[in-house]
C-alpha positions in Angstrom: 43.1 31.4 8.7 43.6 35.1 7.9 40.0 35.3 6.7 38.7 33.8 9.9 40.8 36.3 12.0 39.6 39.3 10.0 36.0 38.2 10.1 36.2 37.9 13.9 37.6 41.5 14.2 35.0 42.8 11.8 32.2 41.1 13.9 33.5 42.8 17.0 33.7 46.2 15.3 30.2 45.9 13.7 28.7 45.0 17.0 29.3 48.4 18.4 27.9 50.3 15.3 24.6 51.0 16.8 26.2 53.2 19.5 28.7 55.1 17.1 27.1 57.3 14.6 30.3 57.8 12.7 31.0 54.1 12.4 27.4 53.4 11.3 27.7 56.0 8.5 31.1 54.6 7.4 29.5 51.1 7.0 27.2 52.4 4.5 29.9 53.2 1.9 31.2 49.6 2.1 29.7 47.5 -0.7 30.2 43.7 -1.2 32.2 43.0 -4.2 31.9 39.7 -6.1 35.2 37.9 -6.6 35.9 35.9 -9.7 38.1 33.0 -10.7 40.1 31.1 -8.0 39.6 34.1 -5.5 35.8 33.3 -5.6 36.6 29.9 -4.0 38.1 31.7 -0.9 35.0 33.8 -0.5 33.0 30.6 0.2 35.1 30.1 3.4 32.9 28.9 6.3 34.4 28.7 9.8 31.7 26.3 10.8 32.8 23.8 7.9 36.3 24.0 9.2 35.3 23.4 12.9 33.3 20.4 11.9 36.3 19.0 9.7 38.7 19.8 12.6 36.4 17.9 15.1 36.1 14.9 13.0 39.7 14.7 12.1 40.6 14.6 15.8 38.4 11.5 16.2 41.2 9.6 14.6 43.2 10.2 17.8 40.5 8.3 19.7 40.3 5.1 17.7 39.3 3.8 14.3 36.4 5.4 12.6 33.3 3.4 11.6 30.1 4.3 9.7 29.9 7.7 8.2 30.1 11.4 9.1 28.7 14.6 7.4 31.0 15.7 4.6 32.6 19.1 5.4 33.8 20.1 2.1 33.2 20.1 -1.7 34.5 18.2 -4.6 35.7 20.3 -7.5 36.2 19.7 -11.3 37.6 18.1 -13.3 34.8 15.5 -12.8 33.7 12.2 -14.4 30.2 11.1 -13.5 29.4 7.4 -13.6 33.1 6.3 -13.9 34.0 2.7 -13.8 36.5 1.5 -11.2 39.1 -1.0 -12.4 38.7 -4.5 -11.0 41.8 -4.3 -8.7 40.5 -1.0 -7.1 37.1 -2.5 -6.9 38.4 -5.4 -4.8 40.0 -2.8 -2.5 36.8 -0.9 -2.2 35.0 -4.1 -1.1 37.7 -4.9 1.5 37.4 -1.3 2.7 33.7 -1.5 3.3 34.0 -4.9 5.0 36.6 -3.3 7.3 34.8 -0.1 8.2 31.1 -0.7 7.7 29.8 -3.0 10.6 26.9 -5.5 10.5 27.2 -5.9 6.8 29.1 -8.2 4.4 30.1 -6.8 0.9 31.0 -8.6 -2.3 31.6 -7.3 -5.8 29.2 -8.1 -8.7 29.9 -11.6 -10.0 31.1 -13.1 -6.8 29.1 -16.0 -5.2 26.1 -14.4 -3.4 24.4 -15.4 -0.2 21.5 -13.9 1.7 22.5 -10.8 3.6 25.5 -9.8 1.4 25.4 -6.5 -0.4 26.9 -5.8 -3.8 29.6 -3.0 -4.2 28.9 -1.2 -7.5 32.0 -0.3 -9.6 30.2 3.0 -10.6 31.6 6.2 -9.0 31.7 9.9 -9.5 35.4 10.8 -9.8 37.0 14.2 -9.1 40.3 15.9 -9.4 40.1 18.3 -6.4 38.8 18.7 -2.9 37.8 22.1 -1.3 37.9 22.3 2.6 37.1 25.9 3.6 39.4 28.0 1.4 42.0 25.3 1.0 42.2 23.3 -2.2 43.7 19.7 -2.3 44.7 18.5 -5.6 45.2 15.0 -7.3 47.1 13.3 -10.1 43.8 13.1 -11.9 43.9 16.7 -12.3 47.3 17.3 -14.2 47.2 21.1 -13.4 47.0 20.5 -9.6 49.5 17.7 -8.8 51.6 20.1 -6.7 48.8 20.2 -4.2 48.1 16.4 -4.3 50.7 15.3 -1.7 48.9 15.0 1.8 49.5 13.8 5.2 46.9 11.4 6.8 46.6 9.9 10.2 46.4 6.2 11.1 45.7 4.5 14.3 47.8 1.4 15.0 45.7 -1.6 15.9 48.4 -3.0 18.3 48.7 -0.1 20.7 46.4 2.6 19.3 49.2 5.0 18.7 48.6 7.6 16.1 51.1 8.4 13.3 51.0 10.4 10.1 51.8 9.0 6.7 52.6 10.9 3.4 50.9 10.0 0.2 49.7 11.4 -3.1 46.0 11.5 -3.9 45.3 9.9 -7.2 41.6 11.0 -7.2 38.7 11.7 -5.1 35.3 10.0 -5.4 31.7 9.7 -4.3 30.4 6.0 -3.9 27.0 4.9 -3.0 26.1 1.6 -1.4 22.5 0.3 -1.1 21.9 -0.9 2.5 18.7 -2.3 3.9 18.4 0.9 6.0 18.7 3.1 2.8 21.2 4.4 0.4 24.5 5.6 1.8 27.0 7.8 -0.1 30.6 7.9 1.0 33.2 10.5 0.1 36.6 9.0 -0.3 40.1 9.5 -1.6 42.4 7.0 -3.4 46.0 7.6 -2.3 49.3 6.0 -3.0 51.4 5.8 0.1 55.2 6.5 0.2 57.5 3.8 1.8 59.1 4.9 5.1 63.0 5.6 5.5 65.3 2.8 6.3 65.1 3.5 10.1 64.0 6.0 12.7 67.3 8.1 12.7 67.0 8.5 9.0 63.4 9.5 9.2 64.1 12.3 11.8 67.5 13.0 10.4 66.9 16.8 10.3 65.8 17.0 13.9 68.4 14.6 15.4 71.4 16.2 13.7 70.2 19.8 14.3 68.9 19.0 17.8 66.0 21.2 16.9 62.7 20.1 18.5 60.8 22.7 16.5 61.9 20.9 13.2 59.1 19.0 11.7 60.8 17.9 8.4 60.9 14.2 7.9 62.8 12.0 5.3 60.8 9.3 3.5 61.6 6.9 0.6 60.6 8.3 -2.9 58.9 5.0 -3.8 55.2 4.0 -3.2 53.9 1.0 -1.5 52.0 -1.6 -3.5 48.2 -1.0 -3.8 46.4 -2.2 -0.7 43.0 -1.5 1.1 44.8 1.4 3.0 44.9 3.4 -0.4 41.2 4.1 0.3 40.5 6.6 3.1 37.6 8.8 4.0 38.1 12.5 3.5 38.1 13.1 7.2 41.4 11.2 7.6 43.3 13.8 5.6 45.5 15.9 8.0 47.2 18.4 5.8 49.2 18.9 2.7 52.9 18.8 2.5 55.7 20.1 0.2 58.1 17.5 -1.2 61.8 18.0 -1.8 64.9 15.8 -1.9 67.8 15.3 0.5 70.9 13.1 0.1 72.5 11.2 3.0 75.9 9.4 2.8 79.2 10.0 1.1 80.4 6.5 0.1 76.9 5.1 -0.8 74.7 8.2 -0.9 70.9 7.8 -1.0 68.4 10.4 -1.8 65.2 10.6 0.1 62.0 12.7 -0.2 61.7 15.6 2.3 58.2 15.9 3.9 57.5 19.5 5.0 54.0 19.8 6.5 51.7 22.7 5.6 49.8 22.5 8.8 46.1 23.6 8.8 45.7 25.9 11.8 42.3 27.1 12.9 41.5 30.1 15.3 37.8 29.5 16.3 
Protein backbone atom coordinates (compact mmCIF):
# COMPACT_ATOMS: atom_id res chain seq x y z
CA UNK A 1 0.00 0.00 0.00
CA UNK A 2 2.80 2.42 0.91
CA UNK A 3 4.54 1.64 -2.37
CA UNK A 4 1.43 2.47 -4.39
CA UNK A 5 0.98 5.79 -2.55
CA UNK A 6 4.67 6.67 -2.95
CA UNK A 7 4.63 5.84 -6.66
CA UNK A 8 1.53 7.95 -7.13
CA UNK A 9 3.19 10.96 -5.47
CA UNK A 10 6.36 10.48 -7.52
CA UNK A 11 4.36 10.33 -10.75
CA UNK A 12 2.73 13.64 -9.92
CA UNK A 13 6.08 15.26 -9.13
CA UNK A 14 7.86 13.89 -12.20
CA UNK A 15 5.06 15.11 -14.46
CA UNK A 16 6.17 18.69 -13.69
CA UNK A 17 9.89 18.06 -14.24
CA UNK A 18 9.93 19.53 -17.78
CA UNK A 19 8.83 22.92 -16.43
CA UNK A 20 11.18 22.99 -13.46
CA UNK A 21 14.94 23.04 -14.23
CA UNK A 22 15.98 22.42 -10.63
CA UNK A 23 13.72 19.38 -10.36
CA UNK A 24 14.91 18.09 -13.73
CA UNK A 25 18.56 18.39 -12.62
CA UNK A 26 17.82 16.72 -9.29
CA UNK A 27 16.25 13.70 -10.96
CA UNK A 28 19.52 13.01 -12.80
CA UNK A 29 21.31 12.12 -9.57
CA UNK A 30 18.70 9.50 -8.64
CA UNK A 31 19.81 6.05 -9.75
CA UNK A 32 17.81 2.88 -9.59
CA UNK A 33 19.19 0.43 -7.06
CA UNK A 34 18.54 -3.26 -7.39
CA UNK A 35 17.28 -4.81 -4.16
CA UNK A 36 18.19 -8.31 -3.09
CA UNK A 37 16.69 -11.10 -1.03
CA UNK A 38 13.10 -10.82 0.18
CA UNK A 39 13.08 -7.05 -0.49
CA UNK A 40 13.44 -7.80 -4.19
CA UNK A 41 9.95 -9.34 -4.18
CA UNK A 42 8.39 -6.04 -3.12
CA UNK A 43 10.10 -4.26 -6.02
CA UNK A 44 8.00 -6.34 -8.40
CA UNK A 45 4.84 -4.79 -6.97
CA UNK A 46 2.39 -3.94 -9.78
CA UNK A 47 -0.72 -1.87 -9.05
CA UNK A 48 -2.45 -3.26 -12.15
CA UNK A 49 -2.06 -6.80 -10.79
CA UNK A 50 -3.61 -5.72 -7.49
CA UNK A 51 -6.45 -3.97 -9.27
CA UNK A 52 -7.17 -7.11 -11.29
CA UNK A 53 -7.12 -9.28 -8.16
CA UNK A 54 -9.36 -6.82 -6.30
CA UNK A 55 -11.84 -6.78 -9.19
CA UNK A 56 -11.99 -10.58 -9.45
CA UNK A 57 -12.26 -11.01 -5.70
CA UNK A 58 -15.34 -8.75 -5.60
CA UNK A 59 -17.09 -11.03 -8.10
CA UNK A 60 -17.58 -13.40 -5.17
CA UNK A 61 -20.13 -10.89 -3.84
CA UNK A 62 -22.23 -11.28 -6.99
CA UNK A 63 -22.54 -15.05 -7.10
CA UNK A 64 -20.64 -18.26 -7.63
CA UNK A 65 -17.68 -18.15 -10.01
CA UNK A 66 -17.52 -20.48 -12.98
CA UNK A 67 -14.86 -21.07 -15.60
CA UNK A 68 -11.48 -19.41 -15.24
CA UNK A 69 -9.95 -15.96 -14.83
CA UNK A 70 -6.45 -14.54 -15.47
CA UNK A 71 -4.04 -15.40 -12.65
CA UNK A 72 -2.99 -12.13 -10.96
CA UNK A 73 -0.08 -13.46 -8.92
CA UNK A 74 2.95 -15.73 -8.91
CA UNK A 75 3.64 -19.01 -7.16
CA UNK A 76 6.96 -19.17 -5.29
CA UNK A 77 9.30 -21.90 -4.07
CA UNK A 78 9.42 -24.42 -2.56
CA UNK A 79 8.12 -26.20 -5.65
CA UNK A 80 7.62 -29.80 -6.72
CA UNK A 81 6.96 -30.35 -10.41
CA UNK A 82 4.81 -33.29 -11.50
CA UNK A 83 3.75 -34.11 -7.95
CA UNK A 84 1.13 -36.84 -7.49
CA UNK A 85 -2.12 -36.10 -5.65
CA UNK A 86 -3.33 -38.66 -3.12
CA UNK A 87 -6.50 -40.53 -4.09
CA UNK A 88 -8.71 -38.74 -1.54
CA UNK A 89 -7.60 -35.28 -2.71
CA UNK A 90 -8.00 -36.36 -6.35
CA UNK A 91 -11.61 -37.31 -5.58
CA UNK A 92 -12.14 -33.80 -4.18
CA UNK A 93 -10.55 -32.25 -7.28
CA UNK A 94 -12.89 -34.22 -9.57
CA UNK A 95 -15.86 -33.01 -7.50
CA UNK A 96 -14.52 -29.45 -7.67
CA UNK A 97 -14.36 -29.51 -11.48
CA UNK A 98 -17.83 -31.04 -11.79
CA UNK A 99 -19.21 -28.21 -9.63
CA UNK A 100 -17.38 -25.31 -11.25
CA UNK A 101 -16.66 -26.13 -14.90
CA UNK A 102 -19.95 -26.22 -16.77
CA UNK A 103 -20.80 -28.29 -19.87
CA UNK A 104 -18.34 -31.06 -18.96
CA UNK A 105 -18.35 -34.19 -16.83
CA UNK A 106 -15.11 -35.19 -15.10
CA UNK A 107 -13.92 -38.55 -13.78
CA UNK A 108 -10.64 -39.78 -12.33
CA UNK A 109 -8.46 -42.32 -14.17
CA UNK A 110 -9.71 -45.83 -13.56
CA UNK A 111 -13.39 -44.91 -13.26
CA UNK A 112 -15.91 -46.21 -15.79
CA UNK A 113 -15.56 -43.99 -18.84
CA UNK A 114 -18.31 -42.92 -21.22
CA UNK A 115 -18.21 -40.69 -24.28
CA UNK A 116 -17.88 -37.02 -23.39
CA UNK A 117 -16.30 -37.53 -19.98
CA UNK A 118 -12.91 -36.00 -19.22
CA UNK A 119 -10.20 -37.60 -17.11
CA UNK A 120 -8.72 -35.54 -14.25
CA UNK A 121 -5.00 -36.21 -14.04
CA UNK A 122 -3.48 -36.64 -10.54
CA UNK A 123 -0.35 -34.76 -11.69
CA UNK A 124 0.11 -31.21 -10.38
CA UNK A 125 2.82 -28.60 -9.85
CA UNK A 126 2.88 -28.00 -6.09
CA UNK A 127 4.04 -24.75 -4.44
CA UNK A 128 4.64 -23.51 -0.92
CA UNK A 129 3.95 -19.79 -1.36
CA UNK A 130 1.80 -17.35 -3.31
CA UNK A 131 2.82 -13.78 -4.19
CA UNK A 132 0.11 -11.19 -4.86
CA UNK A 133 1.69 -7.80 -5.48
CA UNK A 134 4.16 -7.37 -2.62
CA UNK A 135 2.26 -9.65 -0.23
CA UNK A 136 3.33 -13.25 0.36
CA UNK A 137 0.90 -15.98 1.42
CA UNK A 138 2.52 -19.06 2.94
CA UNK A 139 1.38 -22.64 3.52
CA UNK A 140 2.14 -25.63 5.71
CA UNK A 141 3.95 -27.13 2.71
CA UNK A 142 6.67 -24.54 3.39
CA UNK A 143 7.61 -25.04 7.05
CA UNK A 144 9.35 -21.64 7.20
CA UNK A 145 6.18 -19.80 6.17
CA UNK A 146 3.42 -21.37 8.26
CA UNK A 147 2.80 -18.08 10.09
CA UNK A 148 1.49 -16.55 6.87
CA UNK A 149 -0.52 -19.64 5.90
CA UNK A 150 -3.76 -18.65 7.64
CA UNK A 151 -6.24 -16.96 5.33
CA UNK A 152 -9.80 -15.72 5.14
CA UNK A 153 -11.76 -16.68 2.03
CA UNK A 154 -15.23 -15.65 0.94
CA UNK A 155 -18.05 -18.04 0.15
CA UNK A 156 -21.51 -17.39 -1.26
CA UNK A 157 -24.39 -19.25 0.41
CA UNK A 158 -26.48 -21.08 -2.19
CA UNK A 159 -29.69 -20.58 -0.19
CA UNK A 160 -29.85 -16.78 0.00
CA UNK A 161 -26.63 -15.71 -1.81
CA UNK A 162 -25.24 -14.04 1.30
CA UNK A 163 -21.46 -13.72 1.52
CA UNK A 164 -19.45 -14.77 4.56
CA UNK A 165 -15.75 -15.13 5.32
CA UNK A 166 -14.25 -18.35 6.65
CA UNK A 167 -10.80 -18.85 8.22
CA UNK A 168 -8.55 -21.64 7.07
CA UNK A 169 -4.95 -22.72 6.78
CA UNK A 170 -3.44 -23.27 3.34
CA UNK A 171 -1.81 -26.67 3.00
CA UNK A 172 -0.32 -25.96 -0.44
CA UNK A 173 -0.90 -24.14 -3.73
CA UNK A 174 -0.93 -25.89 -7.08
CA UNK A 175 -1.33 -25.62 -10.83
CA UNK A 176 -3.49 -28.23 -12.51
CA UNK A 177 -4.22 -28.72 -16.21
CA UNK A 178 -7.29 -30.36 -17.71
CA UNK A 179 -7.57 -31.29 -21.36
CA UNK A 180 -10.84 -30.03 -22.84
CA UNK A 181 -12.13 -30.33 -26.39
CA UNK A 182 -11.64 -26.56 -26.71
CA UNK A 183 -7.98 -26.83 -25.62
CA UNK A 184 -5.85 -27.27 -22.52
CA UNK A 185 -6.83 -25.21 -19.48
CA UNK A 186 -4.61 -24.61 -16.43
CA UNK A 187 -6.18 -23.66 -13.09
CA UNK A 188 -4.38 -22.02 -10.16
CA UNK A 189 -5.74 -23.41 -6.91
CA UNK A 190 -5.17 -23.68 -3.18
CA UNK A 191 -5.81 -26.64 -0.89
CA UNK A 192 -7.12 -25.32 2.44
CA UNK A 193 -8.19 -26.85 5.75
CA UNK A 194 -11.11 -24.88 7.19
CA UNK A 195 -11.63 -24.16 10.88
CA UNK A 196 -14.92 -25.05 12.55
CA UNK A 197 -17.13 -22.15 13.71
CA UNK A 198 -17.71 -21.24 17.34
CA UNK A 199 -20.68 -22.71 19.21
CA UNK A 200 -23.04 -19.86 18.40
CA UNK A 201 -23.30 -16.34 17.02
CA UNK A 202 -22.69 -14.67 20.39
CA UNK A 203 -19.48 -16.61 20.89
CA UNK A 204 -18.19 -15.86 17.40
CA UNK A 205 -18.68 -12.11 17.91
CA UNK A 206 -17.90 -12.18 21.63
CA UNK A 207 -15.35 -9.34 21.38
CA UNK A 208 -17.72 -7.00 19.56
CA UNK A 209 -20.82 -7.79 21.64
CA UNK A 210 -19.19 -7.47 25.06
CA UNK A 211 -17.29 -4.32 24.19
CA UNK A 212 -20.13 -2.85 22.12
CA UNK A 213 -17.46 -1.78 19.64
CA UNK A 214 -18.67 -1.74 16.03
CA UNK A 215 -15.11 -1.24 14.79
CA UNK A 216 -13.87 -4.49 16.40
CA UNK A 217 -13.34 -7.13 13.73
CA UNK A 218 -11.89 -9.89 15.93
CA UNK A 219 -13.86 -13.15 15.82
CA UNK A 220 -13.65 -16.37 17.84
CA UNK A 221 -13.51 -19.73 16.01
CA UNK A 222 -12.95 -23.32 17.03
CA UNK A 223 -9.33 -24.48 16.89
CA UNK A 224 -10.24 -27.74 15.12
CA UNK A 225 -10.54 -28.30 11.38
CA UNK A 226 -13.51 -29.59 9.41
CA UNK A 227 -13.13 -32.95 7.70
CA UNK A 228 -11.79 -32.82 4.15
CA UNK A 229 -14.40 -31.83 1.56
CA UNK A 230 -14.75 -30.37 -1.93
CA UNK A 231 -14.62 -26.87 -0.38
CA UNK A 232 -10.99 -27.49 0.61
CA UNK A 233 -10.06 -26.69 -3.01
CA UNK A 234 -10.58 -23.04 -3.98
CA UNK A 235 -9.39 -20.78 -6.80
CA UNK A 236 -6.73 -18.25 -5.84
CA UNK A 237 -9.18 -15.38 -6.48
CA UNK A 238 -11.36 -16.51 -3.59
CA UNK A 239 -8.68 -15.60 -1.03
CA UNK A 240 -9.69 -12.45 0.82
CA UNK A 241 -6.77 -11.75 3.17
CA UNK A 242 -4.45 -13.24 5.77
CA UNK A 243 -5.21 -13.29 9.48
CA UNK A 244 -3.33 -13.53 12.78
CA UNK A 245 -4.36 -16.38 15.06
CA UNK A 246 -4.33 -16.24 18.86
CA UNK A 247 -6.26 -17.82 21.72
CA UNK A 248 -9.03 -16.60 24.01
CA UNK A 249 -10.75 -18.48 26.85
CA UNK A 250 -14.42 -18.03 27.74
CA UNK A 251 -16.13 -19.32 30.87
CA UNK A 252 -15.22 -19.88 34.51
CA UNK A 253 -16.89 -23.16 35.47
CA UNK A 254 -16.33 -24.94 32.13
CA UNK A 255 -13.83 -22.73 30.31
CA UNK A 256 -13.23 -23.28 26.60
CA UNK A 257 -10.38 -21.86 24.57
CA UNK A 258 -11.12 -20.52 21.08
CA UNK A 259 -8.93 -19.25 18.28
CA UNK A 260 -8.98 -15.50 17.73
CA UNK A 261 -9.16 -14.46 14.08
CA UNK A 262 -7.64 -11.00 13.52
CA UNK A 263 -7.82 -10.05 9.81
CA UNK A 264 -4.91 -8.38 8.06
CA UNK A 265 -7.08 -6.59 5.52
CA UNK A 266 -5.62 -5.85 2.10
CA UNK A 267 -6.39 -2.23 1.22
CA UNK A 268 -5.74 -0.71 -2.18
CA UNK A 269 -5.47 2.98 -3.11
CA UNK A 270 -5.88 2.96 -6.88
